[in-house]
MARTI-73529 format. One record per residue: residue in one letter; residue number from 0; z, x, y of N, C-alpha, C in turn. Coordinates in nm, 4 decimals. Example, Ala and Ser with C-alpha at 12.3 -4.5 7.8 and 13.67 -1.06 7.14 Angstrom:
<sites>
  rest   nr       n_z       n_x       n_y      ca_z      ca_x      ca_y       c_z       c_x       c_y
     A    0    0.7800    1.3190   -0.5690    0.7800    1.2300   -0.4500    0.7800    1.3200   -0.3300
     S    1    0.7080    1.2850   -0.2250    0.7140    1.3670   -0.1060    0.7870    1.2900    0.0030
</sites>
This chain:
<sites>
  rest   nr       n_z       n_x       n_y      ca_z      ca_x      ca_y       c_z       c_x       c_y
     M    0   -0.0020    0.0968   -0.1170    0.0143   -0.0026   -0.0169    0.0129    0.0933    0.1270
     L    1   -0.0903    0.0600    0.2086   -0.0905    0.1324    0.3456   -0.0100    0.0748    0.4585
     V    2    0.0838    0.1069    0.5084    0.1623    0.0755    0.6273    0.1352    0.1680    0.7289
     D    3    0.1095    0.1426    0.8585    0.1070    0.2244    0.9547    0.2267    0.2286    1.0324
     F    4    0.2940    0.3649    0.9910    0.4413    0.3971    1.0689    0.3970    0.4920    1.1675
     T    5    0.2887    0.4781    1.2370    0.2822    0.6083    1.3350    0.3745    0.5739    1.4411
     K    6    0.3790    0.4506    1.5127    0.4410    0.4173    1.6255    0.5991    0.4352    1.6041
     L    7    0.6405    0.4081    1.4733    0.7848    0.4332    1.4107    0.8310    0.5857    1.4062
     E    8    0.7130    0.6657    1.3728    0.7390    0.8082    1.3346    0.7574    0.8651    1.4789
     K    9    0.6672    0.8471    1.5748    0.6736    0.8773    1.7377    0.7949    0.8576    1.7815
     K   10    0.8577    0.7210    1.7420    0.9914    0.6470    1.8126    1.0949    0.7591    1.7618
     I   11    1.1080    0.7953    1.6499    1.2242    0.8246    1.6204    1.1878    0.9958    1.5826
     K   12    1.0770    1.0586    1.6030    1.0489    1.2092    1.6124    1.0697    1.2345    1.4652
     I   13    1.0367    1.1861    1.3729    1.0376    1.2064    1.2344    0.8904    1.1803    1.1779
     K   14    0.8259    1.3070    1.1160    0.7278    1.3010    1.0561    0.7414    1.2553    0.8901
     I   15    0.6783    1.1655    0.8249    0.6837    1.1235    0.7036    0.6309    1.1937    0.5942
     K   16    0.6866    1.2530    0.4973    0.6180    1.3113    0.3805    0.6130    1.2390    0.2557
     N   17    0.6916    1.1408    0.2210    0.6626    1.0643    0.1232    0.6532    0.9121    0.1552
     Y   18    0.5689    0.8714    0.1656    0.5510    0.7240    0.2100    0.6075    0.6406    0.1234
     D   19    0.6447    0.6591   -0.0054    0.7026    0.5839   -0.1007    0.8632    0.5256   -0.0574
     F   20    0.9261    0.6319   -0.0087    1.0888    0.6083    0.0432    1.0584    0.5176    0.1470
     W   21    0.9644    0.5267    0.2547    0.9780    0.4423    0.3959    0.9254    0.3288    0.3333
     I   22    0.7988    0.2805    0.2423    0.7726    0.1488    0.2369    0.8787    0.0710    0.1467
     S   23    0.9529    0.1367    0.0676    1.0634    0.0822   -0.0053    1.1656    0.0576    0.0876
     A   24    1.1588    0.1258    0.1685    1.2978    0.0964    0.2817    1.2516   -0.0196    0.3491
     I   25    1.1607   -0.0771    0.3760    1.0942   -0.2071    0.4609    1.0866   -0.3085    0.3490
     T   26    1.1148   -0.2990    0.2505    1.0736   -0.4024    0.1246    1.1923   -0.4822    0.0939
     H   27    1.2052   -0.6113    0.1147    1.3037   -0.7007    0.0749    1.2952   -0.7494   -0.0576
     R   28    1.3694   -0.7733   -0.1298    1.3563   -0.8146   -0.2947    1.2733   -0.9504   -0.2899
     S   29    1.2734   -1.0426   -0.1836    1.1862   -1.1621   -0.1988    1.0630   -1.1171   -0.1868
     Y   30    0.9981   -1.0000   -0.1162    0.8645   -0.9650   -0.1519    0.8205   -0.9326   -0.2885
     I   31    0.8987   -0.8637   -0.3576    0.8572   -0.8372   -0.4933    0.8455   -0.9538   -0.6017
     N   32    0.9298   -1.0622   -0.5579    0.9604   -1.1558   -0.6213    0.7813   -1.2299   -0.6157
     E   33    0.7378   -1.2190   -0.5146    0.5996   -1.2837   -0.4994    0.4912   -1.2090   -0.5197
     H   34    0.5084   -1.0668   -0.5631    0.3900   -0.9538   -0.5414    0.4360   -0.8874   -0.6778
     S   35    0.3909   -0.9510   -0.7898    0.4408   -0.8402   -0.9390    0.3624   -0.7481   -0.9458
     E   36    0.2474   -0.7172   -0.8791    0.1824   -0.5702   -0.8819    0.2387   -0.4957   -0.7895
     F   37    0.3433   -0.5122   -0.7204    0.4054   -0.4105   -0.6531    0.5065   -0.3067   -0.7336
     T   38    0.4579   -0.1895   -0.7146    0.5204   -0.0740   -0.8126    0.6465   -0.0060   -0.7712
     L   39    0.6786   -0.0235   -0.6492    0.7995    0.0354   -0.5851    0.9339   -0.0394   -0.5877
     D   40    1.0291    0.0025   -0.5534    1.1426   -0.0950   -0.5588    1.1783   -0.1509   -0.4190
     H   41    1.2748   -0.2350   -0.4146    1.3014   -0.3182   -0.2882    1.4000   -0.2102   -0.2333
     N   42    1.4625   -0.2436   -0.1125    1.5569   -0.1503   -0.0434    1.6841   -0.1403   -0.0590
     E   43    1.7375   -0.2203   -0.1600    1.8752   -0.2186   -0.1735    1.9566   -0.1071   -0.2216
     R   44    1.8812   -0.0130   -0.2845    1.9430    0.1154   -0.3260    1.9439    0.2096   -0.2215
     L   45    1.8353    0.1889   -0.1591    1.8334    0.2921   -0.0170    1.9395    0.2722    0.0850
     E   46    1.9371    0.1450    0.0762    2.0784    0.0502    0.1897    2.2043    0.1127    0.1629
     F   47    2.2344    0.1150    0.0155    2.3516    0.1709   -0.0451    2.3641    0.3198    0.0117
     L   48    2.2479    0.4301   -0.0246    2.2719    0.5247    0.0031    2.2707    0.5679    0.1609
     G   49    2.1954    0.4924    0.2379    2.1918    0.4756    0.3860    2.3061    0.4518    0.4400
     D   50    2.3847    0.3664    0.3828    2.5293    0.3352    0.4212    2.6138    0.4392    0.4246
     A   51    2.6148    0.5074    0.3105    2.7167    0.6046    0.3127    2.6633    0.7387    0.3714
     V   52    2.5615    0.7728    0.4234    2.5408    0.8598    0.5099    2.5466    0.8382    0.6413
     L   53    2.5285    0.7129    0.6947    2.6016    0.6551    0.8329    2.7150    0.6745    0.8384
     E   54    2.8040    0.6269    0.7508    2.9670    0.6517    0.7601    2.9880    0.7858    0.7663
     I   55    2.9462    0.8932    0.6804    3.0036    1.0221    0.7079    2.9578    1.0747    0.8185
     V   56    2.8465    1.0411    0.8739    2.8022    1.1012    1.0079    2.8711    1.0775    1.1088
     V   57    2.9230    0.9244    1.0963    2.9854    0.8581    1.2105    3.1303    0.9320    1.1992
     T   58    3.1776    0.9022    1.0786    3.3150    0.9595    1.0713    3.3324    1.0945    1.0975
     E   59    3.2365    1.1938    1.0673    3.2368    1.3372    1.0978    3.2503    1.3571    1.2429
     Y   60    3.1587    1.2794    1.3227    3.1529    1.2819    1.4501    3.2858    1.2455    1.5317
     L   61    3.3616    1.1142    1.4992    3.4698    1.0865    1.5605    3.5954    1.1725    1.5204
     F   62    3.5993    1.2327    1.3919    3.7125    1.3324    1.3515    3.7021    1.4429    1.4560
     N   63    3.5860    1.5020    1.4390    3.5783    1.6348    1.5392    3.5828    1.6114    1.6821
     N   64    3.5495    1.5187    1.7523    3.5628    1.4684    1.8757    3.6636    1.4023    1.9487
     F   65    3.7579    1.3584    1.8393    3.8640    1.2944    1.8987    3.9896    1.3315    1.8182
     P   66    4.0205    1.4884    1.8313    4.1125    1.5286    1.7319    4.2663    1.4637    1.7318
     K   67    4.3000    1.4060    1.8605    4.4251    1.3395    1.8687    4.4464    1.1982    1.8713
     T   68    4.3185    1.1090    1.8282    4.3226    0.9860    1.8019    4.3778    0.9332    1.6628
     P   69    4.4557    0.8301    1.6699    4.5370    0.8083    1.5407    4.4133    0.7323    1.4460
     E   70    4.4390    0.7446    1.3242    4.3380    0.6864    1.2168    4.3117    0.5434    1.2487
     G   71    4.3977    0.4544    1.2971    4.3648    0.3136    1.3162    4.2654    0.3003    1.4108
     D   72    4.2617    0.3803    1.5189    4.1718    0.3419    1.6430    4.0458    0.4082    1.5930
     L   73    4.0303    0.5183    1.5324    3.9133    0.5762    1.4595    3.8408    0.4927    1.4128
     T   74    3.9215    0.4088    1.2872    3.8750    0.3023    1.2213    3.7767    0.2073    1.2928
     N   75    3.8691    0.1538    1.3872    3.8203    0.0441    1.4733    3.6512    0.0906    1.5557
     W   76    3.6751    0.2068    1.5708    3.5588    0.2775    1.6451    3.4465    0.3204    1.5550
     R   77    3.4953    0.3424    1.4672    3.3760    0.3600    1.3194    3.3123    0.2231    1.2990
     A   78    3.3889    0.1379    1.2873    3.3620   -0.0237    1.2616    3.2439   -0.0723    1.3800
     S   79    3.2773   -0.0476    1.4691    3.1797   -0.0507    1.5870    3.0561   -0.0166    1.6167
     L   80    3.0550    0.0957    1.5272    2.9189    0.1687    1.5131    2.8413    0.1506    1.4084
     V   81    2.8978    0.0678    1.3068    2.8196    0.0685    1.1527    2.8233   -0.0540    1.1356
     N   82    2.8594   -0.1389    1.2162    2.8560   -0.3099    1.1968    2.7238   -0.3606    1.2029
     S   83    2.6948   -0.4732    1.1574    2.5553   -0.5336    1.1482    2.5251   -0.5502    1.2862
     E   84    2.6060   -0.6082    1.3972    2.5491   -0.6132    1.5217    2.4894   -0.4931    1.5787
     M   85    2.5687   -0.3748    1.5646    2.4901   -0.2600    1.6057    2.3656   -0.2099    1.5119
     L   86    2.3706   -0.2444    1.3971    2.2408   -0.1980    1.3193    2.0920   -0.2928    1.3723
     F   87    2.1658   -0.4221    1.3885    2.0544   -0.5195    1.4670    1.9962   -0.4643    1.5792
     Q   88    2.0731   -0.4204    1.6830    2.0405   -0.3691    1.7925    1.9510   -0.2381    1.7900
     V   89    1.9564   -0.1535    1.6816    1.8916   -0.0529    1.6921    1.7518   -0.0963    1.5761
     A   90    1.7627   -0.2220    1.5052    1.6417   -0.2325    1.4612    1.5495   -0.2900    1.5724
     T   91    1.6170   -0.3596    1.6336    1.5466   -0.4374    1.7546    1.4646   -0.3227    1.8655
     E   92    1.5256   -0.2166    1.8725    1.4664   -0.0806    1.9518    1.3619   -0.0474    1.8866
     L   93    1.3695   -0.0252    1.7375    1.2587    0.0283    1.6630    1.1560   -0.0433    1.6437
     N   94    1.1795   -0.1695    1.6764    1.0633   -0.2889    1.6167    1.0619   -0.2851    1.4666
     L   95    1.1794   -0.2831    1.4024    1.1803   -0.2611    1.2702    1.1307   -0.3889    1.1819
     E   96    1.1553   -0.4952    1.2764    1.1369   -0.6569    1.2186    0.9665   -0.6388    1.1592
     N   97    0.8917   -0.6048    1.2577    0.7484   -0.6033    1.2493    0.7180   -0.5392    1.1019
     Y   98    0.7776   -0.4412    1.0741    0.7430   -0.3666    0.9265    0.7855   -0.4302    0.8112
     L   99    0.8946   -0.5095    0.8157    0.9536   -0.5480    0.6950    0.8459   -0.6162    0.6055
     L  100    0.8677   -0.5958    0.4768    0.7890   -0.6940    0.3790    0.8623   -0.8027    0.3393
     L  101    0.8351   -0.8995    0.3514    0.9010   -1.0267    0.3138    0.8434   -1.1219    0.2344
     S  102    0.8903   -1.2289    0.1777    0.8324   -1.3389    0.1169    0.7930   -1.4165    0.2170
     K  103    0.7027   -1.5228    0.1862    0.6315   -1.5982    0.2973    0.7764   -1.6973    0.3451
     G  104    0.8557   -1.7340    0.2465    0.9640   -1.8187    0.2949    1.0568   -1.7437    0.3805
     E  105    1.0854   -1.6100    0.3605    1.1828   -1.5153    0.4338    1.0842   -1.5157    0.5726
     A  106    0.9892   -1.4708    0.5593    0.9113   -1.4428    0.7111    0.9115   -1.5730    0.8010
     K  107    0.9085   -1.6888    0.7393    0.9163   -1.7945    0.8279    1.0549   -1.8237    0.8865
     D  108    1.1526   -1.7803    0.8032    1.2866   -1.8061    0.8548    1.3607   -1.7324    0.9645
     K  109    1.3033   -1.7226    1.0806    1.3356   -1.6417    1.1797    1.4764   -1.6966    1.2301
     N  110    1.5235   -1.6032    1.3098    1.6283   -1.6310    1.3748    1.7661   -1.6851    1.3287
     S  111    1.7431   -1.6809    1.1849    1.8704   -1.7319    1.1075    1.9946   -1.5820    1.0916
     K  112    2.0894   -1.5973    1.0387    2.2088   -1.5247    1.0075    2.1511   -1.4340    0.9063
     A  113    2.0735   -1.4896    0.7906    2.0201   -1.4415    0.6693    1.9036   -1.3315    0.7235
     R  114    1.8327   -1.3685    0.8210    1.7294   -1.2773    0.8634    1.7952   -1.1559    0.9605
     H  115    1.8696   -1.2069    1.0088    1.9783   -1.0865    1.0996    2.0129   -0.9864    1.0142
     Y  116    2.0652   -1.0317    0.8995    2.1337   -0.9305    0.8049    2.0283   -0.8354    0.7227
     I  117    1.9269   -0.9252    0.7112    1.8091   -0.8220    0.6534    1.7397   -0.7320    0.7401
     I  118    1.7428   -0.7525    0.8661    1.7059   -0.6692    0.9627    1.7803   -0.5513    0.9818
     A  119    1.9349   -0.5903    0.9714    2.0317   -0.4745    1.0017    2.0207   -0.4084    0.8893
     N  120    2.0328   -0.4470    0.7608    2.0321   -0.3798    0.6341    1.9216   -0.2677    0.6146
     A  121    1.8109   -0.2977    0.6901    1.6745   -0.2453    0.6956    1.7097   -0.1046    0.7466
     V  122    1.8035   -0.0985    0.8590    1.8214    0.0286    0.9067    1.9178    0.1427    0.8390
     E  123    1.9782    0.0748    0.7574    2.0400    0.1609    0.6298    1.9924    0.2067    0.5544
     A  124    1.8853    0.1240    0.5178    1.7592    0.1586    0.4142    1.6823    0.2836    0.4597
     L  125    1.6471    0.2552    0.6172    1.5705    0.3413    0.6699    1.6374    0.4734    0.6611
     I  126    1.7607    0.4989    0.7017    1.8484    0.6051    0.6830    1.8372    0.6632    0.5699
     G  127    1.8687    0.5912    0.4748    1.8337    0.6466    0.3163    1.7033    0.7136    0.3201
     A  128    1.5983    0.6461    0.3421    1.4641    0.7076    0.3244    1.4692    0.8392    0.4287
     I  129    1.5182    0.8608    0.5166    1.4974    0.9731    0.5961    1.5641    1.0694    0.5217
     Y  130    1.6778    1.0505    0.4633    1.7835    1.1359    0.3881    1.7076    1.1957    0.3005
     L  131    1.6369    1.0982    0.1914    1.5677    1.1459    0.0884    1.4480    1.2234    0.1312
     D  132    1.3630    1.1886    0.2520    1.2646    1.2409    0.2657    1.2701    1.3639    0.3367
     S  133    1.3404    1.3685    0.4299    1.3727    1.4800    0.5175    1.4855    1.5510    0.5204
     G  134    1.6081    1.5286    0.4385    1.7236    1.5857    0.4091    1.8304    1.5202    0.5434
     L  135    1.9465    1.5873    0.5062    2.0683    1.5288    0.6004    2.0505    1.5769    0.7348
     E  136    1.9796    1.6833    0.7652    2.0044    1.7081    0.9306    1.9118    1.6075    0.9909
     K  137    1.8208    1.5737    0.9298    1.7151    1.4672    1.0071    1.7692    1.3324    1.0103
     A  138    1.8462    1.3051    0.8784    1.9162    1.1623    0.8982    2.0407    1.1842    1.0085
     K  139    2.0920    1.2667    1.0010    2.1982    1.2968    1.1107    2.1516    1.3058    1.2326
     K  140    2.0503    1.3726    1.2547    1.9900    1.3473    1.4250    1.9608    1.2150    1.4555
     F  141    1.8872    1.1212    1.3434    1.8735    0.9807    1.3863    1.9883    0.9016    1.4083
     V  142    2.1210    0.9116    1.3257    2.2421    0.8539    1.3668    2.2663    0.8709    1.4800
     V  143    2.2722    1.0028    1.5251    2.3086    1.0596    1.6646    2.2725    1.0098    1.7827
     E  144    2.1201    0.9964    1.7559    2.0164    0.9591    1.8691    2.0502    0.8119    1.8830
     F  145    2.0168    0.7309    1.7955    1.9972    0.5987    1.7721    2.1440    0.5322    1.7707
     I  146    2.2569    0.5802    1.7213    2.3749    0.4916    1.6883    2.4862    0.5614    1.7645
     I  147    2.4984    0.6841    1.7606    2.6268    0.7429    1.8123    2.5993    0.7643    1.9470
     S  148    2.4985    0.7720    2.0007    2.4435    0.7706    2.1806    2.5268    0.6430    2.2312
     K  149    2.5607    0.5471    2.1479    2.6044    0.4196    2.2237    2.7488    0.3996    2.2198
     F  150    2.8118    0.5530    2.1785    2.9575    0.5091    2.1500    3.0292    0.4937    2.3059
     Q  151    2.9927    0.5727    2.3891    3.0524    0.5614    2.5206    3.0490    0.4416    2.5708
     N  152    2.9282    0.3762    2.5953    2.9328    0.2412    2.6248    3.0283    0.1437    2.5548
     I  153    3.0312    0.1622    2.4060    3.1286    0.0849    2.3381    3.2683    0.1183    2.3814
     L  154    3.3171    0.2385    2.4199    3.4370    0.2803    2.4492    3.4909    0.2214    2.5780
     K  155    3.4022    0.2553    2.6778    3.3981    0.1845    2.8195    3.4212    0.0538    2.8220
     N  156    3.3670   -0.0020    2.7477    3.3652   -0.1740    2.7487    3.4668   -0.2196    2.6300
     K  157    3.5359   -0.1649    2.5628    3.6136   -0.1919    2.4580    3.5292   -0.2965    2.3727
     L  158    3.4214   -0.2287    2.3197    3.3149   -0.3487    2.2477    3.3845   -0.2964    2.0931
     Y  159    3.4695   -0.2017    2.0672    3.5084   -0.2007    1.9369    3.6222   -0.2968    1.9088
     L  160    3.6869   -0.3733    1.9978    3.7616   -0.5084    1.9850    3.6938   -0.6189    1.9246
     D  161    3.7292   -0.6745    1.8245    3.6496   -0.8079    1.7953    3.6772   -0.9073    1.9091
     P  162    3.5837   -0.9919    1.9467    3.6082   -1.1138    2.0509    3.7473   -1.1512    2.0681
     K  163    3.7854   -1.1899    1.9235    3.9442   -1.2475    1.9800    4.0743   -1.1677    2.0149
     S  164    4.0410   -1.0218    1.9666    4.1437   -0.9203    1.9935    4.1447   -0.8751    2.1560
     K  165    3.9912   -0.8810    2.1762    3.9534   -0.8474    2.3517    4.0048   -0.9496    2.4166
     F  166    3.9957   -1.0785    2.3801    4.0367   -1.2062    2.4772    4.1890   -1.1830    2.4947
     Q  167    4.2567   -1.1812    2.3616    4.4011   -1.1744    2.3899    4.4649   -1.0575    2.4448
     E  168    4.3865   -0.9273    2.4521    4.4309   -0.8232    2.4996    4.4497   -0.8431    2.6742
     K  169    4.3235   -0.9010    2.7029    4.3109   -0.9397    2.8528    4.4106   -1.0290    2.8763
     S  170    4.4155   -1.1516    2.8188    4.5034   -1.2591    2.8565    4.6493   -1.2090    2.8639
     Q  171    4.6920   -1.1103    2.7783    4.8293   -1.0826    2.7707    4.8230   -0.9728    2.8937
     E  172    4.7287   -0.8897    2.9270    4.7435   -0.8311    3.0282    4.7445   -0.8669    3.1677
     V  173    4.6503   -0.9966    3.1935    4.6513   -1.0495    3.3047    4.7803   -1.1487    3.3472
     Y  174    4.7567   -1.2423    3.2511    4.8995   -1.3474    3.2323    5.0304   -1.3314    3.1746
     G  175    5.0207   -1.2167    3.0740    5.1347   -1.2106    3.0144    5.1645   -1.3257    2.9081
     I  176    5.0251   -1.3717    2.8567    5.0316   -1.5016    2.7512    4.9610   -1.4815    2.6511
     T  177    4.9985   -1.5070    2.5416    4.9074   -1.4889    2.4109    4.8334   -1.6123    2.3966
     P  178    4.7126   -1.5867    2.3890    4.6340   -1.7115    2.3698    4.6185   -1.7974    2.2424
     S  179    4.5973   -1.9225    2.2625    4.6036   -2.0127    2.1199    4.4766   -2.0901    2.1204
     Y  180    4.4753   -2.1230    1.9786    4.3290   -2.2038    1.9496    4.3616   -2.3315    1.8542
     K  181    4.2843   -2.4303    1.8930    4.3122   -2.5595    1.8571    4.1884   -2.6345    1.8115
     V  182    4.2065   -2.7025    1.6809    4.0881   -2.7618    1.6237    4.0707   -2.8845    1.7096
     L  183    3.9633   -2.9370    1.7718    3.9145   -3.0302    1.8546    3.8743   -3.1457    1.7779
     K  184    3.7889   -3.0722    1.6767    3.6918   -3.1885    1.6227    3.6289   -3.1188    1.4999
     E  185    3.6139   -3.2165    1.3908    3.5505   -3.1655    1.2494    3.4473   -3.2676    1.2253
     S  186    3.3400   -3.2213    1.2029    3.2296   -3.3258    1.1736    3.1392   -3.2610    1.0625
     G  187    3.0764   -3.3516    0.9712    2.9973   -3.3343    0.8760    3.0486   -3.3324    0.7228
     P  188    2.9904   -3.3168    0.6357    3.0260   -3.3198    0.4900    3.1262   -3.2263    0.4666
     D  189    3.2277   -3.2243    0.3581    3.3162   -3.1367    0.3074    3.2165   -2.9901    0.3057
     H  190    3.1009   -2.9868    0.2384    3.0446   -2.8744    0.1897    2.9673   -2.8300    0.3239
     N  191    2.9832   -2.8759    0.4204    2.8914   -2.8363    0.5536    2.9365   -2.8736    0.6646
     K  192    3.0650   -2.8527    0.6910    3.1668   -2.8959    0.7947    3.1036   -2.8165    0.9217
     T  193    3.1143   -2.8656    1.0391    3.1204   -2.7990    1.1870    3.2449   -2.8254    1.2481
     F  194    3.3287   -2.7206    1.3012    3.4214   -2.7102    1.3733    3.4177   -2.6969    1.5217
     E  195    3.4784   -2.7693    1.5698    3.5094   -2.7441    1.7464    3.6192   -2.6947    1.7679
     V  196    3.6359   -2.5815    1.8282    3.7595   -2.5082    1.8431    3.7775   -2.4866    1.9897
     G  197    3.9255   -2.5391    2.0617    3.9584   -2.4714    2.1828    4.0205   -2.3540    2.1937
     L  198    3.9917   -2.3101    2.2883    4.0842   -2.1755    2.3247    4.1473   -2.1863    2.4253
     Y  199    4.2799   -2.1601    2.4581    4.3896   -2.2176    2.5328    4.4278   -2.0842    2.5915
     I  200    4.4771   -2.0763    2.7219    4.5558   -1.9970    2.8024    4.6878   -2.0825    2.8476
     G  201    4.8029   -2.0980    2.7806    4.9071   -2.1987    2.8150    4.8324   -2.3462    2.7748
     K  202    4.8424   -2.4330    2.8791    4.7709   -2.5632    2.8682    4.6182   -2.5657    2.9045
     D  203    4.5692   -2.4728    2.9611    4.4353   -2.4403    3.0145    4.3407   -2.4396    2.9294
     L  204    4.2709   -2.5094    2.8884    4.1376   -2.5058    2.7976    4.0447   -2.3883    2.8731
     I  205    4.0185   -2.3010    2.8103    3.9371   -2.1838    2.8705    3.7828   -2.2031    2.8140
     S  206    3.7981   -2.2302    2.6971    3.6490   -2.2585    2.6527    3.6420   -2.3262    2.5001
     V  207    3.5451   -2.3778    2.4597    3.5079   -2.4284    2.3220    3.3986   -2.3543    2.2340
     G  208    3.4578   -2.3441    2.1089    3.3530   -2.2733    2.0379    3.3182   -2.3560    1.9005
     L  209    3.2045   -2.3435    1.8615    3.1639   -2.4115    1.7061    3.1347   -2.3296    1.6145
     G  210    3.1417   -2.3665    1.5137    3.1288   -2.2928    1.3875    3.1333   -2.3700    1.2547
     T  211    3.1013   -2.3007    1.1571    3.1090   -2.3628    0.9943    3.2343   -2.3463    0.9414
     S  212    3.3129   -2.2941    0.9995    3.4245   -2.2525    0.9631    3.5295   -2.2436    1.1153
     K  213    3.6883   -2.2540    1.0646    3.7643   -2.2403    1.2199    3.7466   -2.1202    1.2445
     Q  214    3.7638   -2.0029    1.1666    3.7363   -1.8615    1.2043    3.6138   -1.8517    1.3044
     E  215    3.5134   -1.8888    1.2283    3.3886   -1.8522    1.2928    3.3751   -1.9286    1.4474
     A  216    3.4434   -2.0539    1.4455    3.4676   -2.1139    1.5603    3.5591   -2.0597    1.6808
     Q  217    3.6881   -2.0077    1.6371    3.7462   -1.9337    1.7196    3.6831   -1.8192    1.7658
     I  218    3.6163   -1.7493    1.7031    3.5274   -1.6008    1.7408    3.4609   -1.6947    1.8480
     N  219    3.3671   -1.7666    1.8209    3.2551   -1.8362    1.9197    3.3234   -1.8507    2.0697
     A  220    3.4490   -1.9119    2.0535    3.5311   -1.9724    2.1502    3.5756   -1.8370    2.2319
     A  221    3.6123   -1.7499    2.1453    3.6712   -1.5957    2.2581    3.5497   -1.5306    2.2772
     E  222    3.4456   -1.5464    2.2439    3.2868   -1.4800    2.2818    3.3016   -1.5617    2.4106
     K  223    3.2779   -1.6695    2.4189    3.2590   -1.7575    2.5542    3.3593   -1.6978    2.6504
     G  224    3.4863   -1.7035    2.5952    3.6079   -1.6785    2.6800    3.5976   -1.5224    2.7477
     N  225    3.5669   -1.4554    2.6766    3.5509   -1.3179    2.7443    3.4489   -1.3067    2.8584
     T  226    3.3582   -1.4024    2.8560    3.2684   -1.4016    2.9617    3.2766   -1.4751    3.0973
     K  227    3.3936   -1.5480    3.0859    3.4151   -1.6424    3.1966    3.4972   -1.5636    3.3056
     K  228    3.5244   -1.6084    3.4289    3.5283   -1.5476    3.5605    3.6607   -1.5445    3.5694
     Q  229    3.7602   -1.6132    3.4904    3.8903   -1.6159    3.4986    3.9746   -1.4823    3.5094
     W  230    3.9105   -1.3700    3.4781    3.9890   -1.2251    3.4891    3.9672   -1.1675    3.6195
</sites>
């Protein structure tokens, strides 16, 4: 199979040697289900490898550059650099979605959570492909340039905090109050419920979040609360 990786090679400044690694990196298992003639593997094994490479590179960077930072903070910082949101952001920068080989059904399912994770996971698979094709130093260079380079912004804006923790920290700092959440409404059948949750500071309703679980709705409410002007 011929896939034109020219723009991607130029973007990440890496020359492909073995195209099989790279084609596997962009191949979702659904594609293989529809193409029995496809001889390469899907990208899940490369994703497994790339995840390990990403984790060790980020861990080494944080360990070496923040020698006095406790383990708990380092863990939170690392999570902010290797989570699906970060990987999705990197994939968007690289236009990686345009390269993905998907089944017809998956290709139509745009903007869903499932598609979000497929795209994010492809970045890990790409790191695995770079590692196998060009070695650890090239893989490390990729991680530093496209992922670790975002760390100062994460640190500055406390993006390493999850939305609920971030809102709680700010609420306690400004008002000396721990925020609370209250389920306002539940709708839909038991197997597919939607929850509407209110976020409160004292008796004041700050925002309302929606989700398919109480936790998801709380996070959504906190995300909205973090963008409010009350600070």
